[in-house]
C-alpha positions as CSV (number, residue, x, y, z in Angstrom):
1,M,-127.9,-37.9,22.7
2,A,-126.0,-40.2,25.0
3,T,-124.8,-38.7,28.3
4,F,-121.1,-38.5,29.0
5,N,-120.0,-40.1,32.3
6,K,-116.6,-39.2,33.8
7,I,-114.1,-41.8,35.1
8,N,-113.3,-41.0,38.8
9,S,-109.5,-41.3,38.5
10,F,-109.5,-38.9,35.5
11,V,-109.6,-35.9,37.9
12,E,-106.5,-37.1,39.8
13,A,-104.7,-38.0,36.5
14,M,-105.3,-34.4,35.3
15,A,-103.7,-33.1,38.5
16,E,-100.8,-35.4,38.3
17,K,-99.9,-34.5,34.6
18,V,-101.0,-37.8,33.1
19,H,-103.0,-36.0,30.5
20,N,-102.3,-33.1,28.1
21,L,-105.7,-33.0,26.5
22,G,-104.6,-30.3,24.1
23,A,-101.9,-32.5,22.5
24,D,-102.4,-36.1,23.5
25,Q,-104.1,-38.6,21.1
26,L,-107.6,-39.6,22.4
27,V,-109.1,-42.7,21.0
28,A,-112.5,-44.4,21.3
29,A,-112.8,-47.9,22.7
30,L,-116.1,-49.7,22.1
31,T,-117.6,-52.2,24.6
32,N,-120.9,-53.9,25.1
33,A,-123.3,-54.5,28.0
34,A,-121.3,-57.5,29.2
35,N,-118.2,-55.3,29.5
36,A,-119.8,-52.1,30.7
37,P,-117.4,-49.4,32.0
38,V,-117.8,-48.2,35.5
39,A,-116.6,-45.0,37.2
40,T,-113.9,-46.9,39.2
41,N,-112.2,-48.2,36.0
42,T,-108.8,-46.5,35.4
43,Q,-107.2,-47.7,32.2
44,L,-108.0,-49.4,29.0
45,S,-106.8,-52.8,30.3
46,N,-109.8,-52.7,32.7
47,L,-112.2,-53.1,29.7
48,T,-112.9,-55.8,27.1
49,Q,-113.2,-54.2,23.7
50,I,-115.1,-55.4,20.7
51,S,-113.1,-56.4,17.6
52,Y,-112.1,-53.5,15.3
53,T,-111.2,-55.4,12.2
54,N,-114.0,-53.9,10.1
55,L,-113.9,-50.3,11.5
56,S,-112.4,-47.1,10.5
57,S,-110.0,-45.0,12.7
58,R,-111.2,-44.4,16.2
59,N,-109.0,-41.4,16.7
60,F,-110.7,-38.2,18.0
61,T,-109.6,-34.8,16.7
62,T,-109.3,-32.1,19.4
63,S,-111.0,-28.9,18.2
64,S,-110.0,-26.9,21.3
65,S,-108.6,-27.3,24.8
66,S,-108.8,-24.0,26.6
67,Q,-110.1,-22.1,29.7
68,T,-112.2,-19.0,30.0
69,S,-112.7,-17.3,33.4
70,G,-111.3,-20.3,35.2
71,T,-113.4,-22.9,33.4
72,Y,-111.6,-25.5,31.3
73,K,-113.4,-26.9,28.2
74,L,-112.4,-29.8,25.9
75,V,-114.1,-29.8,22.5
76,L,-113.6,-32.8,20.3
77,A,-114.8,-33.0,16.7
78,D,-117.6,-35.5,16.1
79,L,-116.1,-38.9,15.4
80,V,-117.6,-40.8,12.4
81,L,-117.0,-44.6,12.6
82,T,-117.4,-46.4,9.2
83,A,-117.8,-50.1,8.9
84,S,-116.0,-52.0,6.1
85,G,-117.7,-55.3,7.2
86,A,-120.0,-56.3,10.1
87,V,-119.1,-54.7,13.4
88,A,-119.9,-56.5,16.6
89,A,-122.5,-55.1,19.0
90,F,-121.4,-52.2,21.2
91,R,-123.2,-50.0,23.7
92,Y,-120.5,-47.8,25.2
93,V,-118.0,-45.5,23.6
94,V,-115.1,-44.9,25.9
95,P,-112.5,-42.2,25.1
96,Y,-109.0,-43.0,26.5
97,N,-105.6,-41.3,26.3
98,D,-103.5,-43.4,23.9
99,T,-100.5,-41.1,24.5
100,A,-100.5,-41.8,28.3
101,T,-98.4,-44.7,29.5
102,N,-101.3,-46.8,30.7
103,D,-104.0,-45.7,28.2
104,E,-105.9,-43.9,31.0
105,L,-109.6,-43.7,30.6
106,I,-111.5,-40.4,30.5
107,G,-115.1,-41.4,30.6
108,W,-117.8,-43.0,28.5
109,W,-121.1,-42.5,26.6
110,D,-123.9,-45.0,27.2
111,Y,-126.2,-45.4,24.2
112,G,-128.8,-47.3,26.2
113,S,-128.8,-50.5,24.1
114,D,-126.5,-52.4,21.8
115,L,-125.7,-51.0,18.4
116,T,-124.4,-52.9,15.4
117,L,-123.0,-51.7,12.0
118,A,-123.3,-53.5,8.7
119,S,-120.7,-53.0,6.0
120,G,-120.9,-49.4,4.7
121,E,-122.9,-48.1,7.7
122,T,-121.6,-45.2,9.8
123,F,-122.1,-44.2,13.4
124,T,-121.4,-40.7,14.7
125,V,-120.2,-40.0,18.2
126,D,-121.7,-36.6,18.9
127,C,-119.1,-34.7,21.0
128,D,-121.3,-31.7,21.6
129,A,-119.3,-28.9,20.0
130,G,-121.2,-26.2,21.9
131,N,-120.7,-27.5,25.5
132,G,-117.6,-29.7,24.8
133,V,-117.0,-33.2,26.1
134,L,-115.6,-31.8,29.4
135,Q,-116.0,-28.6,31.4
136,N,-114.2,-28.3,34.7
137,N,-113.7,-25.4,37.0
């Protein structure tokens, strides 16, 4: 499973009410090694995405957004991407907040090498239902 990496500015954006992770629409951007995300990126315009012409919806579904004993946990349903034609190579899946004014970035998963999808193939972004995408205390 790919490791989730948090964008540095995400913590400040949470404190300044940019995100309402329980209600905002989170979307997956896909990038390749030539356009790798880094922790100092802040918004979607900092990335160059691959073309999505032949790809299903990239919208995440929030399963839960809650805290227990002072620890916040965001759980997203696994996202299944389905190709309706060839999909360009990608290595990184970058969730961003599509509801926020500047499409602020949250983090990214690095899959270690480029992935491609042929027509009819699927790719599942495993959001780790047990541990959640994020846990902050």
